[in-house]
N, C-alpha and C positions, 0 to 999 in steps of 0.2 A: 317439369321435364320428366322424361321417362326414368332418368337416373334416380329421381327422388321416390319412385314407386317401389316399395319394399314388399308389398303383398298384392297379388292380383288374382281374383277369382273370375273365371270366364265360363259362363253357361254351366255353372256347377249344379249338378243334380244328384240326389241320393235317395234311394228307396229302400224300405224294409218290407219285403214281401210286396203286397199290392199298395202299400201306403207310401206316397211321395212325401218325404220329409223335407227335402230341399228341391225347389223348382226353379232352375235356371238363375242361380244367384250370380250377379255380376257386380264386382267391387274393385276399386283401385284405392289402395291405402298408401299415403305418403309418409316418408320418413319423418319422425318427430311428432307424429299425431297421437292424440289420446282418443281412441274410438270407443264410444259407448255402444255396445251391441246388445240391444234389449228386445224383449218379446215375451209373450205368455209361455207358460209351461208347454212343452211339446212343439214350440214354434220352429225349432231347428237350430237354436243357438249353440248348444253343446255339440251337436252333430257337426256343425261347421268347424268348430275349433278342433275336434278330434280328427276330422279329415285333414286339416292343415298340418296337424301334428303327426300324421301318419298312423294314428291309432285305429282308424277305420279305413277300409278300402272299398272297392266296388262302386265307385262313383263314375259319372260321366262329366265331361268338361275338363277344364284345366285349373290347376292350383300352382301359381308361380310365387316363389319366395326369393327375394334378392335377385329377381330377373330370371330365375330358372324354374322349369317345370319339375315339380317334385317326383313325378312318375318316371323321369328320365335321369335322375341323379341319385347318388347314394344318400345316406342319412347324415352326412357331415353338416348339413345346414342346421341340424338341431343343436349343434354346439353354440349357435348364435341366438338360441331361443330359450326363454324361461317360461315355465308353465305351472300354473296353480289350478288343478282340476276342482270341479265342484265337490266331488267326494274323493279326497286324497286317500291313497293307500300307503300307509307308512309301516315300516318294519318295527312294530312296537317293542320287540325284544331287544332292539339296539338302544344304546344311549344316544342322546342328542349329538354328542361328539362323534360317535361312530357313524351315525347317519349322515351328518353334514360333511365329514371328511370323505366318506365313501362317495357321496354325490359329487363333491368338488373334484375328486380324483378322476371320476368318469369324464369330466370336462377338461382333464389335462393339467389340473393344478396339483403341485407336489404336496405331500402330506403335511410337512411343516407349515407351509404357507396356508394350506386349507384349514389346519387347526387354529392358526393365528386369526385368520379372517373370521372363521365360524364363532370363535369365542368372543371376538370384538362385536360381531353383529348380534349375538345373543345378549351381550351386555347392553347394547344400545336399545334393544327391544325389551329390556327388563327381565330377562329370564336366564341370565348367566348362572344363577344358583342351581339350575337343573341341567346344566350342560353335560354333566357326567352321570346323570340319572337315566334310568330306562324310560323310554317314551311312553310305555304303558302307564306310567305314573303321572303323566302330564294331564292338565285340564284341556278342554276343547280349545280354549284361547291360546294356550301354550303350543298345542299342536299346529294351530293355524299360523302362528308366528314362525314356527320351525319350517313349515312348508313354504312360506313366503321367503324366508332366508335362503332355503335350498334353491328356489327359483331364480335368485338374484346373485348368488355367491360367485358365479362365473362372469358377472358383468355382461349380460346378454344384450344383443342389439334390438331384439324384439321380445315383448313380454305378453303372454296370454294369461288373463286372469278370469277365472270363472267363479263368481261369488267369493272373492278373496277376503272379504271383511267378516265372514261368518264366524261368530263366536268371539270377536274382538271387543274390548272395552272402548269407551268413547275416546280416551287419550290415544290409544293405539291406532284407531281409525284416523285421527288427525295426523299422526306421524306418517302413516301409509299414504294418505292423500298428498302430503308434502313431498314424500319420496318420489311419488309418481310424477308430480309437477317438475321436480328437479331432473328426473330422467328424461322427460320429454324435451326440456330445454337443452339437454346434452345431445339431442338428436335420436334418442331411443324411441321406438314405436310401441305403443301400449294398446292392446286389444282387450277391452274391459267389458265383461258381461255380468250383470247384476240385476236383482229385482228391487234394489234400494234406489228408487228413482231420484231422490234428493241428492245422493252422492254422484250418480251418473250425470245429473244436470250440472253440478258444480265443477266436476273435474274434466269433463269431455269437451274437446273442441269440435267434435263431430259426433252426431248421434244417429245410429242406424237402427231402425225398428223393423223387426222381422215378424211376420204373422202368417201362419199356415204355410211355412216354407218359402215365403216370398218377401222381398223388401218392399215395405209399404210407406216408409218415410226415411229421408236421408238429408241431413243438414245440421248446422249448429243450432243451439237452443233458440236463439232469436229468430232464425229462419223458420223453425218448426212452430214457434209461438205465433208468428205472423201469418202462417198458412193454415193454422188449425185453431180451433177454439180452446181456451184454457190458458191460465197464467202460470201453470206449473207443468213439468214433464209428466207428472202423474195424471193430470187432467187430459193432456194431449194423448198420452198412452191409452187412457180409457176411451177417448173419443175414437181414435183410429181403430182400436181392436173391437169396438162395439160393446165394451163392458160398462154398462150403465145401470146395472141392477145392484150395485154394492150397498146402497142405502137400504133398499128393500130387503136384501138378504140379511143384512145386519139386524134390522128390526125383527125379522122373522126368527132369527137365531135367539135374540133376547127374549122374545115371547115364549119360545119353547123352553128355555132354561128356567123361566118363571112359572111354568106350569106346575100345579100341585095336584 
């Protein structure tokens, strides 16, 4: 039903100069879905997300979130969205506490509640000991956990994740995968972009592959496996994108480093 569609892209096109980055992208995303949005570097993945988030403009076509065209409404729809960018920009001079309570208050959560939620979430993610330390002292993994917490602290209806597992240890990856599964069961919608094919394959109930600004595959893993050669998403990805030189390139690389 239409009421279940929380995100719709209609003939979405975006160019940078003479380069067409997105070429008439058409998508309908249902509530409660975990969407794996994958593609090679430069395929248009991050551009798609930035357009949806309102961080980029100058597109043609329509972007509808929760049934409304974002070009015709104010920014209040963003209160229902969480976002983890590929390259997060954090205020390193703030403490974790200052950063998370600031973000939470932007979403309308009062300070006391924000502080309580932030501390508990930091504790669950194993980094409560740095809650009142400056972010500049955090490791890459700690910063990534902080960004993930900031994207979820307001309990959003839709979550956009661009390489969310970067820098995380194996145990944290397992926790995040479980969190995403629980959120989807609650009816939250997750738009997940990553180069880690194994994770995308396991957590996504729908996989969309974009190449050169166009959607070239769309379906669940079993459907993609049945319609393309390959027993893994990585094999399917390589087949569809035409990247079949990885063995030869690896061998050439090894031969060069062994030169004397």
